[in-house]
C-alpha positions as CSV (number, residue, x, y, z in Angstrom):
1,M,-67.0,0.0,-15.3
2,A,-65.4,-3.1,-16.4
3,V,-63.1,-1.2,-18.8
4,N,-62.0,1.1,-15.9
5,G,-61.4,-1.9,-13.7
6,F,-59.4,-3.6,-16.4
7,T,-57.3,-0.4,-16.9
8,A,-56.7,-0.2,-13.1
9,N,-55.6,-3.9,-13.0
10,K,-53.3,-3.4,-15.9
11,R,-51.6,-0.4,-14.2
12,D,-51.2,-2.4,-11.0
13,F,-49.7,-5.3,-13.0
14,V,-47.2,-2.9,-14.6
15,K,-46.3,-1.3,-11.3
16,Y,-45.8,-4.5,-9.4
17,G,-44.1,-6.0,-12.3
18,L,-41.5,-3.2,-12.3
19,I,-41.1,-3.6,-8.5
20,G,-40.5,-7.3,-8.9
21,F,-38.0,-6.8,-11.7
22,A,-36.0,-4.3,-9.6
23,A,-36.0,-6.7,-6.6
24,A,-34.8,-9.6,-8.8
25,L,-31.9,-7.4,-10.0
26,V,-30.9,-6.7,-6.4
27,L,-31.1,-10.3,-5.4
28,L,-29.4,-11.7,-8.4
29,A,-26.6,-9.1,-8.8
30,P,-24.2,-10.9,-6.4
31,L,-24.7,-14.1,-8.3
32,G,-23.8,-12.3,-11.5
33,F,-20.6,-10.9,-9.8
34,M,-19.6,-14.5,-8.8
35,L,-20.4,-16.1,-12.2
36,F,-18.8,-13.5,-14.4
37,G,-16.0,-12.3,-12.1
38,L,-17.3,-8.7,-11.8
39,P,-15.9,-6.7,-8.9
40,L,-17.9,-6.5,-5.7
41,T,-16.3,-3.1,-4.7
42,S,-16.8,0.2,-6.5
43,A,-14.2,2.0,-8.6
44,S,-13.6,4.2,-5.6
45,S,-12.5,1.3,-3.4
46,S,-9.4,1.9,-1.2
47,E,-6.1,0.2,-1.1
48,I,-5.3,-3.3,-2.4
49,Q,-5.3,-5.7,0.6
50,L,-2.1,-7.6,1.2
51,E,-2.1,-10.9,3.0
52,G,-1.9,-10.4,6.7
53,A,-2.9,-6.8,6.5
54,E,-4.1,-4.8,9.5
55,S,-4.9,-1.2,10.3
56,I,-2.0,1.2,9.9
57,P,-1.7,3.6,12.9
58,E,-3.6,6.8,12.2
59,Y,-0.6,9.1,12.5
60,M,1.0,7.3,9.6
61,H,-1.9,7.8,7.2
62,P,-0.1,9.3,4.1
63,E,-2.6,11.7,2.5
64,S,-0.1,14.5,3.1
65,K,2.4,12.7,1.0
66,G,0.1,12.3,-2.1
67,E,-0.8,8.6,-1.8
68,T,-4.5,7.8,-1.6
69,G,-6.7,5.4,0.3
70,L,-3.9,3.7,2.3
71,R,-5.4,2.6,5.6
72,S,-4.2,-1.0,6.0
73,G,-0.9,-2.8,5.5
74,V,1.5,-5.3,6.9
75,H,3.5,-4.5,10.0
76,L,7.1,-5.4,9.0
77,G,8.4,-4.9,12.5
78,D,10.0,-2.3,14.8
79,H,13.6,-1.3,14.9
80,R,15.4,1.1,17.2
81,G,12.1,2.9,18.1
82,L,10.8,3.2,14.5
83,E,7.9,1.1,13.1
84,Y,7.8,-0.2,9.5
85,W,4.8,-0.9,7.4
86,E,4.1,-2.1,3.9
87,G,1.0,-1.3,1.8
88,V,-0.4,-1.0,-1.7
89,D,-2.5,2.1,-2.3
90,S,-5.6,2.5,-4.4
91,A,-3.6,3.4,-7.5
92,G,-1.6,0.1,-7.2
93,Y,1.6,1.8,-5.9
94,H,3.8,-0.2,-3.5
95,C,4.5,1.8,-0.3
96,L,7.0,1.8,2.6
97,L,5.9,3.7,5.7
98,V,8.3,4.5,8.5
99,G,7.1,6.2,11.7
100,D,8.1,7.2,15.2
101,P,5.2,6.4,17.5
102,I,6.5,8.8,20.2
103,S,6.7,12.0,18.2
104,K,3.9,10.9,15.7
105,Y,6.1,11.8,12.8
106,S,6.3,9.5,9.7
107,S,7.7,9.3,6.2
108,S,6.5,7.3,3.3
109,S,7.6,6.3,-0.2
110,C,5.5,4.7,-2.9
111,T,6.5,3.4,-6.4
112,T,4.9,1.4,-9.2
113,E,4.9,-2.3,-9.0
114,E,7.3,-2.5,-11.9
115,R,9.8,-0.3,-10.3
116,F,9.4,-2.0,-6.9
117,Q,10.3,-5.3,-8.5
118,A,13.3,-3.8,-10.1
119,N,14.7,-1.6,-7.3
120,G,12.4,-1.7,-4.3
121,T,11.3,1.5,-2.7
122,G,13.2,3.6,-0.2
123,V,12.7,6.6,2.1
124,V,14.8,8.7,4.5
125,F,13.1,9.4,7.8
126,I,14.1,12.7,9.5
127,F,13.6,13.0,13.2
128,P,11.7,16.1,14.5
129,N,14.9,17.3,16.2
130,S,17.2,16.6,13.2
131,V,20.1,18.4,14.9
132,M,20.2,15.7,17.5
133,E,19.3,12.6,15.4
134,Q,20.9,11.3,12.2
135,P,18.3,10.7,9.4
136,V,17.5,7.0,8.9
137,E,17.6,5.5,5.4
138,S,15.2,2.6,4.9
139,H,14.5,0.3,1.9
140,L,11.7,-2.2,1.3
141,I,12.8,-5.1,-0.9
142,P,10.7,-7.9,-2.6
143,S,10.5,-11.1,-0.6
144,D,12.5,-13.2,-3.1
145,V,15.6,-10.9,-3.2
146,A,18.6,-11.9,-1.1
147,T,19.4,-9.1,1.3
148,E,22.4,-10.7,3.1
149,P,25.0,-8.8,1.0
150,L,23.6,-5.5,2.2
151,A,24.5,-6.4,5.8
152,T,28.2,-6.4,4.8
153,R,27.8,-2.8,3.5
154,G,26.5,-1.4,6.8
155,Y,22.8,-2.0,6.5
156,E,20.8,-3.6,9.3
157,I,18.3,-6.1,7.9
158,L,14.8,-6.2,9.4
159,G,12.9,-9.4,8.7
160,Q,14.7,-10.0,5.4
161,R,12.5,-7.4,3.7
162,V,13.8,-4.0,5.1
163,A,17.3,-2.7,4.9
164,V,18.0,0.1,7.4
165,S,21.0,2.4,7.7
166,F,21.5,4.9,10.5
167,N,24.2,6.6,8.5
168,A,22.0,8.0,5.7
169,G,24.1,9.4,2.9
170,A,27.0,7.0,3.3
171,H,25.7,4.9,0.3
172,D,24.6,7.8,-1.9
173,G,24.6,6.7,-5.5
174,E,25.6,3.2,-4.7
175,V,24.1,0.5,-7.0
176,I,24.2,-3.2,-5.9
177,G,23.0,-6.2,-8.0
178,L,21.2,-8.7,-5.7
179,E,20.3,-12.3,-6.4
180,R,16.6,-13.3,-6.5
181,S,14.9,-16.6,-6.6
182,D,12.0,-15.7,-8.8
183,R,13.4,-15.9,-12.4
184,D,10.2,-14.5,-13.9
185,Q,11.0,-11.1,-12.3
186,P,13.6,-8.6,-13.6
187,E,17.1,-8.4,-12.3
188,F,17.2,-6.5,-9.0
189,F,19.4,-3.5,-8.5
190,F,19.5,-2.0,-5.0
191,K,20.1,1.8,-5.1
192,G,21.6,3.8,-2.3
193,T,20.2,6.7,-0.4
194,P,16.9,7.9,-1.9
195,V,16.1,11.6,-2.3
196,M,16.0,13.2,1.2
197,D,12.4,13.3,2.4
198,E,12.2,16.6,4.3
199,S,8.4,16.5,4.5
200,A,8.1,14.3,7.6
201,Y,4.8,15.3,9.1
202,R,2.6,15.0,12.1
203,N,-1.1,14.6,11.8
């Protein structure tokens, strides 16, 4: 009987030892993340959070455009009835989103961080009734780039970050070198009207 009792006690020891070990892993994992700089989110985590980010309006969620995981961003402002948002999706692409809150139509454009620093990113928003409304050309520009010269070429500047033209096509093929304050970044060349985005959509 003593042998059987010893065997039972040994099994209990092993069982509870394993339970204790698993509990220790759960409790100590966050400490390991902090000490060794391991990520606290999974590989399937969504967009990269920008400072001051908030929820993007649902009608502007850009799955239909090919971007992934973009749910929050920085509201850059409203201009002539359109709202402008900036975000970075889960693949690290820098995005500009333009939307009409009345019709619930929106357009978006994303590019790599390298291309964004060199040229920004631009999109043409087409109103639902394109016969009555002129497409709107919009460009998102890095914060250290001087946008004032664009104002002399017919662009309206929103918050020093967005250049807007309500005469889309007038600057087709135009390339403008702009000054920037961050010398560690590449030279910045603003490019005219991006490829027409005819896939404006409504969720």
